[in-house]
N, C-alpha and C positions, 0 to 999 in steps of 0.2 A: 766232399772232402773226406780224405783219410788220414787219421794222425797216425798211421801204422809207421811210417818212417820215424816219425818225430818219437814214437814210444820206443822204438829200437836204440834210438840213439840216446834216450834219457836212462834207459837200463833200470837199475836198480833204485832210482828217486822215486819216492811217493808220489804219485799222480791225485789220487782221491783218497781222503781220510774222514770217516764222520763220527758223531757222538756215540755209535754203538759198538766202535771200536774196531770196525771193518777198516782195512788199508788195502789199495790196491796199487802197486807200484806199475812204472810204464811197462815194465817187459811182461808183467801180469796181465797187463791191458792187451799187449800185442797177442800174448799167447790166447787170450780170451776171443780176441776178434778172429783168430785164426779157427778156432773151435767152434764159434759161432756160425763161421763160413760151412762149417759140415752139415749142418740141419735147415739151414734156411735157404731160399731162392731168391738171389738177386730181382732187381726191378719188382719187389713186392711191397705192398701196404701193410705196416704194422701200427696200431693204435698203442702209443707208451703212455701207461697210466703213470705219471710221475710222480716221486717224492724227494725231497732233499736229504738223499743217501747215497753213499758211494756206488751202491749196484743199479742204482738208477742211472747215473750218469755213465757208467761203465758199460751198460747196455746201449744206451744212447751212440757211444763210441763205436760199438760192434756194428750196429745199425749201417751208420756212416760208411765204415770201413767197407761193409758187405753191399754197398749200393742197395741196401734195403730202406725204404722210406719211410721216417716215423711220424706221426702225428701226435705232437707232443700235449697231453692231456693232464691236467690236475687229477691224482688218484682219489681225491674226494668229491669228482665230478657227480652231480645229480644224475640218478640213475636212469630219468626218463630222457635228460638230454643225450646220455651215452647211447642209450638204445635208437635215439633218432640218427645219432652220427652213425651209427653201424650200420642203420638201414640205407641211408644214404649214399656211404662210401665203400661199404662191404669190403673190409679188409681182410688180408689173407691170414694176417696174425695178430694177437693182442698179448702185450706182454704186460705183466701185474706184479706188484708185491706178493711175497708168498703168503701174507695173510691174507689175500683176497683170492688166492688160487682155488679155495673150495668152490667159488662161484662159477667155475670152467672146468669140474673134473670130469664131466661128459664130454670134454674135448680133447684132442691127442696133445700131450706133453711133450715138446720138442727139446726143451732147453729149461736146466735150472741151474743157476749160479748167482752167487753174491746176493742172494736173498730176493731175487727175481726169476718169475717164472714165465715162459714163452710157450703159449697154446696156439696151434693152429684152428681156422675158424671156417676157411674156405679152402676147397683142393686145388683150386687154380687162383690166379689174380683175375679178379672179376674186370674190374676197369684197366685198362692200359696205361702206364707211366711214361711220361715224358724221359729222354734218356738224361735231360741236365736236372730234372725235379730231385731234389736232396731230402727236403724237409717240407712238412707243413706245420704251421701253428694257428690258432684262432686269433680272429681279428679283434674280440673283446672278451671272448669266453664267458661274458656276462650275462646276456641278453639269450642265449639257447638258439642263436642263428648259428646256420651251418657254414656259413662263409668263412673259408679259411684263405691265408696267405700262401702262397707257393713261392718255397726259395730254392735257388739254385747251388750246385758245389762251389760255383764260382762266386755267388752272393757270401756264403758263408766264410770261403777262404779270404777273400778280400777285405771282408768288415774284421775278421780277427786279427790279421795282419795289420791292418790300420789301427786298429785298437791298441795292441800291443805296440807299435811304434809312438802314438802320442801320449801313451801312458808309460812308456818306458819301461816297459814288463821284460823281466827275466826270470831265471828258474829260483831264485831266492825268494820270490813273491808267495805269500800265504793266504789268499783271500778266503774270507769266511761269508757264507752264503745267508743273504738276508731275504732273498728274493726266491720264487719259485724258477725252477728250469724249465718250466712251460711257458714262461713267460719271456718274452723276447730279450730283454735287458738282464734279467738272470741267465739265461742260457748263453748271451754273448760273454759273459764274465767267464763261464766255464770255456767256450771256445777260445778265446784270445789266451786264457792261461794256460791250458793244455798245450798250445801252440809253442810257447817257449820253456816248457818243462817244470813249471810252478807244481805247487801242491796246494790243491783243493780242499777246503774244510767245510764240509758239510753238515749243517744241522737243520732240524724242523722245528726248532726253537724261536721265540719272536724276540725281539729286542727288548720287550718288556719283561722277558725272562730273566731272573738271576742266573739261571743256567745257561743262558746264553753268553752272557759275560764272563762265565767262570770258563767255559769252552774256550771262548776266544782269548782269553789269559794263559789259560792253560797251554794253548796249542800255538801261541804266538802268532795271531793273525797279523799280517802286514797291511789288509786293507777291507773294504767292504764297500758296498754301493746301496743306494736307496732311492725310493719316490720320495714326492714333498712329503706325505703322510710320516713316511719314516724320520723323516729330519723334525717334525713337528714333536714325533714322540721321543726323541733323543733330547730335544732339550727339557721334555718333562722330567726323564729320568735322570737328569743333570749330567749328560754328558761332558760338559765342560769340566766338570771336575774330577773326571775319572783320570785313573792312572792308566796309561796305555803305552808303555815305552815302546813296543813292537809295531805300533800302528805308524802306517808312512802316508797312508793316501785314503781318502774316502769320494765317493763319486757319487753325484746325482743326475737322474734322468726322470722320465715317466711322468713327466707335466712340468709345467712352470712352477717354480718355486718362489714363495713371497719374496720380494727384494730385499725387505727388512730382516728376512731370515737367512737369505744368501750372505747379507752383509756379515751377519753375526756368526756364520760360520766360517767364512773367509777370514774374519778377525780372529777368530780360535786359531785357524790352521796357521796363519802369519805369526802368532805369538809362540807357539808350540813347534813351527818348523816342519808341519805336515803339509800334504798337499789336498787342497778342496779343489775337484773338478768337476764342473758344473757342464752337462752335456744335452745334446737334443737328437730325439729319434723316433723312429716309428718303425714298426713290424713290417711295414712294406720297402723299408729300406733296409732290413734284416736286422737292424738294431739302431746303428749310430749314423748321425750326419753332421753333427758338428760338436765341438768342446770349446770349453773356454780354458785357456793355458792358466795352470796353477798361478803363475806369477800374475796374471791379469785378473786374478778372481775377486780381489777387493777393488781394483780400479776399476773395473767394467762390471761391479755387481748389478745383476739382474739381466745379463745379457746370455745367450745361448753359445756365444764365441763366434769362431771360424768354421769353414768346412774341414772334415777329417781329411788325412793324407788321401790323395786319389780322387777326392771328392768337389764338388763345386756348387756354391749356393748362389742363387741369384732372386731379384724379386720382380716381378712381373705386373703391368698395371692392366686397367680393364681392357685395353685394347691389345692385351698380349705382347706390350714391348718392355724391353729391358729397362729397370730403373736403376740410373747410376748415380743420381744425386743423393746425399746424406740426407736423412731424417724424412724421408718418403714413405709413406706405406704403400705397400702392395703385398701381393701373394707370392709367400715361398716356394719356389721350386728347388729341387736338387738334381743333381746329375752324378752319377757314379756307378761304377761295377756292382756295388752292393744293393743296388735297386731291382727290387724282386720282381719274379715273371708275371706277377698279376694275381688274380683272384680264381678260388675254386668254389663254387655253390652247388655243385653236383657230382657224381662220380667221373661223369664223360669228361668233366674240365681237367682231370689229372694228364689228361694226354697233350693239353694246350702248352705251346712254347712261350717264348717270351713276347709279352703284349706291351711292354712298356718301354724297351730300347733303352734303358740306363736313365730314364727320365721321370721323376715323381712330382706330380702336382700335392702339394703337402695338405691344402686346406687350411694352413695357418697364414694369418696376416701379420707382416712384422715389416721393420724398418733395419737400416743399415746406419750406423757414426759414420764420422769421418775416417775413422781409423780402420772401417771395415768390417766392424763387429756389428753382428746382427742380434736384434731383441724381438722377441714374439710380443704382439700386441694384442691380440685375439684370435677366435676361429672364425672362419668364412663360414662354416657349416655346423650345425647343432650338435656337435659332440663335445663331452668333456672327458677329463682324464681324473677318474677318482681313485686314490690310493694308487695310481699307476696303471689302472685299468681303464682302457677306453669304454665310454658308456654313451652310445648315441640315443639322444633325446626323444628322437621320432621313433624309436625303437622301443623306449620306456614307454611312450604314449599307449603304443599299438598294444604292448602288452597287457597294462592296467586296463585298457579298454575291453581286450579280449577276455581278460579274467573278471571283470565288473562290466558286462554290457549296458546295465541300465546307469553307468557311472560318466558324466563328462570329466575330463582330466586337461591337464596341460603341464609340462615341466620344463622348467628352466634351472638356470644354477651357474653355478664355479667349480673349478677344479678344487676346491674345499667341500662343495656340499652341493647336492641337487634336492632342487624343491620341486614338488608335484603339487600342483593346486587341483582341488577336489571339489565337487558339487555337494557333496554329502558328508557332513560332519562327523557322522557318526561312523565313518567308513576310515578315517584319519589314521587310526593306530593299526588297522587290518592292511592297509594298503601298504605302508611305512614296511611292516614286516614282511609283508609278500614280496617287496622290492628287495630288501635285505635277504630273504631267503631263496630269492630268485639269482641273483646277481652274486652271492656269498660274498658281499661286502658288509663291513661293520654299519649297524644300524645308524651311526653317528653319521654315516655317508647321506642320509636323507632327512628332509624335512617335511612333513606333509601339513597342508594349509589349507583352509576352508575358504572357498570363494563363492557366492551366492550364483556367478554364472561367468562361464570363461567368455572373455571377449572375443569376438568373430567379425570379419567383415563380412559383406552382405552377398560374398558367394562361399560363407561358412569356413572361410579360411581363419585359423586362431591368429588372433593379435596378441604375440608376445610381448611385443615391448608394451603394451597396455596392461600385463599384468602388474600386480603392487611389486 
């Protein structure tokens, strides 16, 4: 996807503005894209170490425009994990904030603009890239797996257009970032707003910080997005009492919001004339698959809504047949042009084409009401969404056992908290810290519990339903 034509159209309108005071207009973005094209080779892989600053978003647009494929990674990524990914995928370039440039001073510096530096790591592109491949995102980013989602130019463009349509976005929007741009939800906000000529307000501050709210008010932010944890924190910081006259819309995705909380925010939105839009998505669908129209937010609280424009949701029973009756639980499937190409687990996979054919089996169990609105009721497989980050419970067990070979463990939990059961009481705090450090998630996301013995069947398989 190229934003170049849009950049030309929106001219001197500010595209990107951050808390450091850097502003980039659409015409400056267009000029930067052209300049980058003079120093990079198209169909090359770049590791882009992201921060929520204008330069990071500007570089991302430049990569897409010049058909350079970025793997979006948190600039604070663990050094060991980064080294592992570099070894597996052998990118031609790496793009880092200027304050990290010293780590690559022995490499050729190709480009330096907007607070970012681009270095060459390989003389040529090591692994061939499929022509449709536009972008790579981590599936979880939290367990050190090299598994990536392969997104196409069509995926990105179709999802951005769909989001802009159902949220009724236009050039007067001023969204403020509350989510990292290496996370599919955060990136989709950038994609959809650049498409309509909006001004994106970028900040690295947390919603728990006074500085965030000062920046939001000063810059007259019109919208923000959040995962369930964001909304739990908003309630804690007394969001309902804040005076935010410029705020029009707030959205939620990244896991199931507790129905009671959904209802509270829907009531607040109704009372204040604002729009609260709950959505559902996965990285494997570029970003979004469904949305609950703001007019229905209170009436249908707890629902993920209806399919986005251009997409279709359906429920499948155990025999693979479509469920058409209301209130019957089945596995949720999605059809649409935003369904991604598939996964990559090694460098050779970057040459693969479309393996999904526009159909995604979500792994979520859901039901549909008589009006055609969908409600997710649980997971088919063992993964959670903690603070919007997908965490595979089997991967967590593997990591703990790898780090502590003499320790038996089993994990379970909800989207609010992961519980790890351990057979050594003295290791509870240590394992909890290990998981927090490894996943880069808040320690409150984990609870470590002692159990004398992990329940198992005769073949040695853990009986998760027998855990306390």
